[in-house]
N, CA, C and O atoms as a GROMACS GRO file, in nm:
protein
  344
    1PHE      N    1  10.110  10.379   9.863
    1PHE     CA    2  10.245  10.430   9.873
    1PHE      C    3  10.274  10.497  10.008
    1PHE      O    4  10.386  10.540  10.033
    2ALA      N    5  10.175  10.505  10.092
    2ALA     CA    6  10.187  10.580  10.217
    2ALA      C    7  10.297  10.526  10.308
    2ALA      O    8  10.356  10.602  10.384
    3SER      N    9  10.325  10.397  10.302
    3SER     CA   10  10.422  10.339  10.394
    3SER      C   11  10.566  10.344  10.343
    3SER      O   12  10.658  10.302  10.414
    4LEU      N   13  10.588  10.393  10.222
    4LEU     CA   14  10.724  10.398  10.168
    4LEU      C   15  10.807  10.506  10.237
    4LEU      O   16  10.755  10.613  10.270
    5PRO      N   17  10.935  10.478  10.259
    5PRO     CA   18  11.021  10.580  10.320
    5PRO      C   19  11.050  10.694  10.222
    5PRO      O   20  11.014  10.687  10.105
    6ALA      N   21  11.114  10.797  10.272
    6ALA     CA   22  11.143  10.915  10.190
    6ALA      C   23  11.234  10.883  10.072
    6ALA      O   24  11.226  10.948   9.968
    7GLN      N   25  11.318  10.784  10.087
    7GLN     CA   26  11.404  10.739   9.977
    7GLN      C   27  11.373  10.592   9.955
    7GLN      O   28  11.398  10.509  10.042
    8ALA      N   29  11.318  10.561   9.838
    8ALA     CA   30  11.276  10.423   9.811
    8ALA      C   31  11.290  10.391   9.664
    8ALA      O   32  11.294  10.479   9.578
    9ARG      N   33  11.297  10.262   9.638
    9ARG     CA   34  11.299  10.212   9.500
    9ARG      C   35  11.174  10.127   9.481
    9ARG      O   36  11.147  10.036   9.560
   10LEU      N   37  11.100  10.158   9.375
   10LEU     CA   38  10.972  10.094   9.348
   10LEU      C   39  10.978  10.024   9.213
   10LEU      O   40  11.032  10.077   9.116
   11LEU      N   41  10.921   9.904   9.208
   11LEU     CA   42  10.907   9.830   9.083
   11LEU      C   43  10.760   9.830   9.044
   11LEU      O   44  10.675   9.787   9.122
   12ASP      N   45  10.730   9.879   8.925
   12ASP     CA   46  10.595   9.877   8.871
   12ASP      C   47  10.591   9.771   8.761
   12ASP      O   48  10.651   9.788   8.655
   13VAL      N   49  10.521   9.661   8.787
   13VAL     CA   50  10.516   9.546   8.697
   13VAL      C   51  10.396   9.559   8.604
   13VAL      O   52  10.285   9.591   8.648
   14GLY      N   53  10.417   9.535   8.475
   14GLY     CA   54  10.308   9.546   8.378
   14GLY      C   55  10.261   9.689   8.365
   14GLY      O   56  10.140   9.716   8.367
   15THR      N   57  10.354   9.779   8.352
   15THR     CA   58  10.326   9.923   8.362
   15THR      C   59  10.238   9.980   8.251
   15THR      O   60  10.172  10.081   8.272
   16GLY      N   61  10.236   9.917   8.135
   16GLY     CA   62  10.154   9.971   8.025
   16GLY      C   63  10.199  10.111   7.989
   16GLY      O   64  10.315  10.133   7.954
   17ASN      N   65  10.106  10.207   7.998
   17ASN     CA   66  10.142  10.345   7.965
   17ASN      C   67  10.202  10.420   8.083
   17ASN      O   68  10.223  10.541   8.074
   18GLY      N   69  10.230  10.351   8.192
   18GLY     CA   70  10.301  10.410   8.305
   18GLY      C   71  10.215  10.484   8.406
   18GLY      O   72  10.267  10.564   8.483
   19VAL      N   73  10.085  10.458   8.407
   19VAL     CA   74   9.997  10.534   8.495
   19VAL      C   75  10.028  10.515   8.643
   19VAL      O   76  10.029  10.612   8.718
   20VAL      N   77  10.055  10.393   8.687
   20VAL     CA   78  10.085  10.370   8.830
   20VAL      C   79  10.221  10.429   8.865
   20VAL      O   80  10.237  10.488   8.972
   21ALA      N   81  10.319  10.415   8.778
   21ALA     CA   82  10.450  10.476   8.801
   21ALA      C   83  10.438  10.627   8.812
   21ALA      O   84  10.505  10.689   8.895
   22LEU      N   85  10.354  10.686   8.729
   22LEU     CA   86  10.332  10.830   8.733
   22LEU      C   87  10.265  10.872   8.864
   22LEU      O   88  10.302  10.973   8.924
   23ILE      N   89  10.168  10.795   8.908
   23ILE     CA   90  10.103  10.824   9.037
   23ILE      C   91  10.206  10.816   9.150
   23ILE      O   92  10.207  10.901   9.239
   24ALA      N   93  10.291  10.716   9.146
   24ALA     CA   94  10.396  10.703   9.249
   24ALA      C   95  10.486  10.826   9.252
   24ALA      O   96  10.515  10.879   9.359
   25GLN      N   97  10.528  10.871   9.135
   25GLN     CA   98  10.615  10.990   9.130
   25GLN      C   99  10.542  11.114   9.182
   25GLN      O  100  10.602  11.197   9.249
   26ASP      N  101  10.414  11.125   9.150
   26ASP     CA  102  10.336  11.239   9.200
   26ASP      C  103  10.325  11.235   9.353
   26ASP      O  104  10.339  11.338   9.418
   27VAL      N  105  10.301  11.117   9.408
   27VAL     CA  106  10.294  11.103   9.555
   27VAL      C  107  10.428  11.138   9.618
   27VAL      O  108  10.434  11.208   9.719
   28ALA      N  109  10.536  11.091   9.557
   28ALA     CA  110  10.670  11.121   9.610
   28ALA      C  111  10.693  11.271   9.611
   28ALA      O  112  10.742  11.326   9.710
   29ARG      N  113  10.660  11.339   9.503
   29ARG     CA  114  10.678  11.485   9.497
   29ARG      C  115  10.596  11.555   9.605
   29ARG      O  116  10.645  11.645   9.672
   30GLN      N  117  10.471  11.512   9.621
   30GLN     CA  118  10.384  11.573   9.722
   30GLN      C  119  10.440  11.556   9.862
   30GLN      O  120  10.424  11.643   9.947
   31ARG      N  121  10.506  11.443   9.887
   31ARG     CA  122  10.563  11.415  10.019
   31ARG      C  123  10.704  11.471  10.036
   31ARG      O  124  10.761  11.466  10.145
   32GLY      N  125  10.760  11.525   9.928
   32GLY     CA  126  10.898  11.571   9.934
   32GLY      C  127  10.995  11.456   9.938
   32GLY      O  128  11.108  11.470   9.987
   33ALA      N  129  10.953  11.341   9.887
   33ALA     CA  130  11.035  11.219   9.888
   33ALA      C  131  11.106  11.203   9.754
   33ALA      O  132  11.073  11.269   9.656
   34GLN      N  133  11.204  11.114   9.752
   34GLN     CA  134  11.274  11.081   9.628
   34GLN      C  135  11.264  10.931   9.609
   34GLN      O  136  11.328  10.853   9.680
   35TRP      N  137  11.185  10.892   9.513
   35TRP     CA  138  11.170  10.750   9.482
   35TRP      C  139  11.224  10.723   9.343
   35TRP      O  140  11.205  10.802   9.250
   36TRP      N  141  11.292  10.611   9.329
   36TRP     CA  142  11.339  10.566   9.200
   36TRP      C  143  11.241  10.459   9.154
   36TRP      O  144  11.218  10.361   9.224
   37VAL      N  145  11.185  10.479   9.037
   37VAL     CA  146  11.082  10.389   8.987
   37VAL      C  147  11.133  10.319   8.862
   37VAL      O  148  11.173  10.384   8.765
   38ASP      N  149  11.130  10.186   8.864
   38ASP     CA  150  11.157  10.103   8.747
   38ASP      C  151  11.024  10.044   8.704
   38ASP      O  152  10.953   9.984   8.786
   39ALA      N  153  10.989  10.059   8.578
   39ALA     CA  154  10.860  10.013   8.527
   39ALA      C  155  10.883   9.913   8.414
   39ALA      O  156  10.948   9.946   8.314
   40THR      N  157  10.830   9.793   8.430
   40THR     CA  158  10.851   9.687   8.331
   40THR      C  159  10.720   9.652   8.262
   40THR      O  160  10.611   9.671   8.316
   41ASP      N  161  10.734   9.601   8.140
   41ASP     CA  162  10.619   9.551   8.066
   41ASP      C  163  10.669   9.455   7.959
   41ASP      O  164  10.774   9.477   7.900
   42LEU      N  165  10.592   9.350   7.935
   42LEU     CA  166  10.627   9.255   7.830
   42LEU      C  167  10.617   9.320   7.693
   42LEU      O  168  10.693   9.287   7.602
   43ALA      N  169  10.524   9.412   7.677
   43ALA     CA  170  10.507   9.483   7.549
   43ALA      C  171  10.625   9.578   7.527
   43ALA      O  172  10.692   9.619   7.621
   44ARG      N  173  10.646   9.612   7.403
   44ARG     CA  174  10.753   9.707   7.366
   44ARG      C  175  10.704   9.850   7.384
   44ARG      O  176  10.690   9.925   7.287
   45ILE      N  177  10.678   9.887   7.508
   45ILE     CA  178  10.623  10.017   7.541
   45ILE      C  179  10.728  10.127   7.528
   45ILE      O  180  10.848  10.099   7.535
   46ASP      N  181  10.684  10.249   7.508
   46ASP     CA  182  10.772  10.365   7.510
   46ASP      C  183  10.690  10.487   7.552
   46ASP      O  184  10.665  10.576   7.470
   47PRO      N  185  10.649  10.493   7.680
   47PRO     CA  186  10.567  10.606   7.725
   47PRO      C  187  10.635  10.742   7.707
   47PRO      O  188  10.566  10.842   7.687
   48LEU      N  189  10.766  10.746   7.713
   48LEU     CA  190  10.835  10.874   7.692
   48LEU      C  191  10.802  10.931   7.555
   48LEU      O  192  10.791  11.052   7.539
   49ARG      N  193  10.787  10.844   7.457
   49ARG     CA  194  10.756  10.885   7.320
   49ARG      C  195  10.606  10.891   7.296
   49ARG      O  196  10.557  10.983   7.231
   50ASP      N  197  10.532  10.792   7.348
   50ASP     CA  198  10.393  10.773   7.310
   50ASP      C  199  10.291  10.852   7.393
   50ASP      O  200  10.179  10.873   7.347
   51VAL      N  201  10.327  10.895   7.511
   51VAL     CA  202  10.236  10.972   7.596
   51VAL      C  203  10.268  11.120   7.575
   51VAL      O  204  10.385  11.159   7.580
   52PRO      N  205  10.166  11.202   7.552
   52PRO     CA  206  10.192  11.346   7.534
   52PRO      C  207  10.275  11.403   7.650
   52PRO      O  208  10.244  11.381   7.767
   53ASP      N  209  10.379  11.475   7.614
   53ASP     CA  210  10.470  11.538   7.710
   53ASP      C  211  10.538  11.433   7.800
   53ASP      O  212  10.570  11.459   7.916
   54GLY      N  213  10.559  11.314   7.743
   54GLY     CA  214  10.613  11.201   7.818
   54GLY      C  215  10.750  11.225   7.878
   54GLY      O  216  10.777  11.181   7.990
   55MET      N  217  10.838  11.293   7.808
   55MET     CA  218  10.973  11.317   7.861
   55MET      C  219  10.967  11.394   7.993
   55MET      O  220  11.041  11.362   8.086
   56ARG      N  221  10.882  11.493   8.000
   56ARG     CA  222  10.870  11.571   8.123
   56ARG      C  223  10.791  11.495   8.229
   56ARG      O  224  10.831  11.489   8.345
   57ARG      N  225  10.678  11.437   8.189
   57ARG     CA  226  10.589  11.372   8.284
   57ARG      C  227  10.653  11.252   8.352
   57ARG      O  228  10.627  11.226   8.470
   58PHE      N  229  10.736  11.179   8.280
   58PHE     CA  230  10.794  11.056   8.333
   58PHE      C  231  10.940  11.073   8.377
   58PHE      O  232  11.012  10.974   8.390
   59ALA      N  233  10.982  11.196   8.399
   59ALA     CA  234  11.119  11.219   8.446
   59ALA      C  235  11.141  11.143   8.576
   59ALA      O  236  11.060  11.152   8.669
   60GLY      N  237  11.249  11.068   8.583
   60GLY     CA  238  11.280  10.991   8.703
   60GLY      C  239  11.228  10.849   8.702
   60GLY      O  240  11.253  10.773   8.796
   61ILE      N  241  11.155  10.812   8.599
   61ILE     CA  242  11.104  10.675   8.585
   61ILE      C  243  11.183  10.607   8.475
   61ILE      O  244  11.200  10.661   8.366
   62THR      N  245  11.233  10.487   8.503
   62THR     CA  246  11.306  10.410   8.403
   62THR      C  247  11.216  10.299   8.353
   62THR      O  248  11.173  10.213   8.429
   63PHE      N  249  11.187  10.302   8.223
   63PHE     CA  250  11.102  10.201   8.162
   63PHE      C  251  11.188  10.089   8.104
   63PHE      O  252  11.294  10.112   8.046
   64HIS      N  253  11.138   9.966   8.122
   64HIS     CA  254  11.206   9.846   8.072
   64HIS      C  255  11.107   9.769   7.984
   64HIS      O  256  11.036   9.682   8.034
   65PRO      N  257  11.102   9.800   7.855
   65PRO     CA  258  11.009   9.730   7.766
   65PRO      C  259  11.060   9.591   7.732
   65PRO      O  260  11.180   9.564   7.740
   66GLY      N  261  10.966   9.504   7.696
   66GLY     CA  262  11.003   9.369   7.654
   66GLY      C  263  11.054   9.282   7.766
   66GLY      O  264  11.133   9.190   7.742
   67VAL      N  265  11.011   9.307   7.890
   67VAL     CA  266  11.058   9.232   8.006
   67VAL      C  267  10.943   9.152   8.065
   67VAL      O  268  10.842   9.208   8.108
   68ALA      N  269  10.959   9.021   8.066
   68ALA     CA  270  10.859   8.933   8.126
   68ALA      C  271  10.869   8.939   8.278
   68ALA      O  272  10.979   8.941   8.333
   69THR      N  273  10.755   8.941   8.344
   69THR     CA  274  10.753   8.948   8.490
   69THR      C  275  10.825   8.830   8.552
   69THR      O  276  10.888   8.844   8.657
   70GLU      N  277  10.815   8.714   8.489
   70GLU     CA  278  10.881   8.595   8.546
   70GLU      C  279  11.031   8.592   8.519
   70GLU      O  280  11.100   8.500   8.562
   71SER      N  281  11.083   8.693   8.446
   71SER     CA  282  11.227   8.700   8.416
   71SER      C  283  11.279   8.841   8.438
   71SER      O  284  11.345   8.896   8.350
   72LEU      N  285  11.252   8.899   8.552
   72LEU     CA  286  11.294   9.036   8.578
   72LEU      C  287  11.447   9.044   8.586
   72LEU      O  288  11.511   8.956   8.643
   73PRO      N  289  11.505   9.150   8.529
   73PRO     CA  290  11.651   9.163   8.524
   73PRO      C  291  11.711   9.235   8.645
   73PRO      O  292  11.808   9.310   8.630
   74PHE      N  293  11.655   9.215   8.762
   74PHE     CA  294  11.702   9.285   8.881
   74PHE      C  295  11.748   9.184   8.986
   74PHE      O  296  11.698   9.072   8.992
   75ASP      N  297  11.842   9.226   9.068
   75ASP     CA  298  11.886   9.142   9.179
   75ASP      C  299  11.773   9.129   9.281
   75ASP      O  300  11.689   9.218   9.293
   76GLY      N  301  11.772   9.019   9.353
   76GLY     CA  302  11.674   9.000   9.460
   76GLY      C  303  11.686   9.109   9.564
   76GLY      O  304  11.795   9.161   9.590
   77GLU      N  305  11.576   9.143   9.623
   77GLU     CA  306  11.570   9.244   9.728
   77GLU      C  307  11.620   9.380   9.683
   77GLU      O  308  11.677   9.455   9.763
   78SER      N  309  11.599   9.412   9.555
   78SER     CA  310  11.642   9.542   9.501
   78SER      C  311  11.541   9.652   9.527
   78SER      O  312  11.574   9.770   9.512
   79PHE      N  313  11.418   9.616   9.565
   79PHE     CA  314  11.310   9.714   9.573
   79PHE      C  315  11.248   9.719   9.712
   79PHE      O  316  11.245   9.620   9.786
   80ASP      N  317  11.200   9.837   9.746
   80ASP     CA  318  11.128   9.855   9.872
   80ASP      C  319  10.982   9.818   9.857
   80ASP      O  320  10.916   9.783   9.956
   81ALA      N  321  10.929   9.825   9.735
   81ALA     CA  322  10.788   9.794   9.710
   81ALA      C  323  10.768   9.759   9.563
   81ALA      O  324  10.850   9.794   9.478
   82ALA      N  325  10.659   9.692   9.536
   82ALA     CA  326  10.620   9.660   9.399
   82ALA      C  327  10.474   9.700   9.381
   82ALA      O  328  10.394   9.690   9.474
   83SER      N  329  10.443   9.744   9.261
   83SER     CA  330  10.304   9.780   9.228
   83SER      C  331  10.269   9.718   9.096
   83SER      O  332  10.356   9.672   9.022
   84GLY      N  333  10.142   9.716   9.066
   84GLY     CA  334  10.094   9.665   8.939
   84GLY      C  335   9.954   9.716   8.913
   84GLY      O  336   9.881   9.751   9.006
   85HIS      N  337   9.919   9.718   8.791
   85HIS     CA  338   9.788   9.766   8.748
   85HIS      C  339   9.710   9.645   8.696
   85HIS      O  340   9.763   9.567   8.617
   86TYR      N  341   9.590   9.630   8.738
   86TYR     CA  342   9.503   9.517   8.704
   86TYR      C  343   9.550   9.394   8.777
   86TYR      O  344   9.490   9.288   8.763
   0.00000   0.00000   0.00000
């Protein structure tokens, strides 16, 4: 995440429980940056509900459950960076 500008939009593909999205938000806070994170997963995930203290921990992250990577619901060139786990 070091090369992202102070204001950026990040796509986290296959987010699962949101660990990479959470790391991104932590890095942004440490840098004094503001990043908007969209996190997608094919599974019907709900980290806000399923992760302890999820509402607070994932503030600023928008989760999109049930979204296939090959059918993302975003316009082209909407993101400054993409991340993924595994």
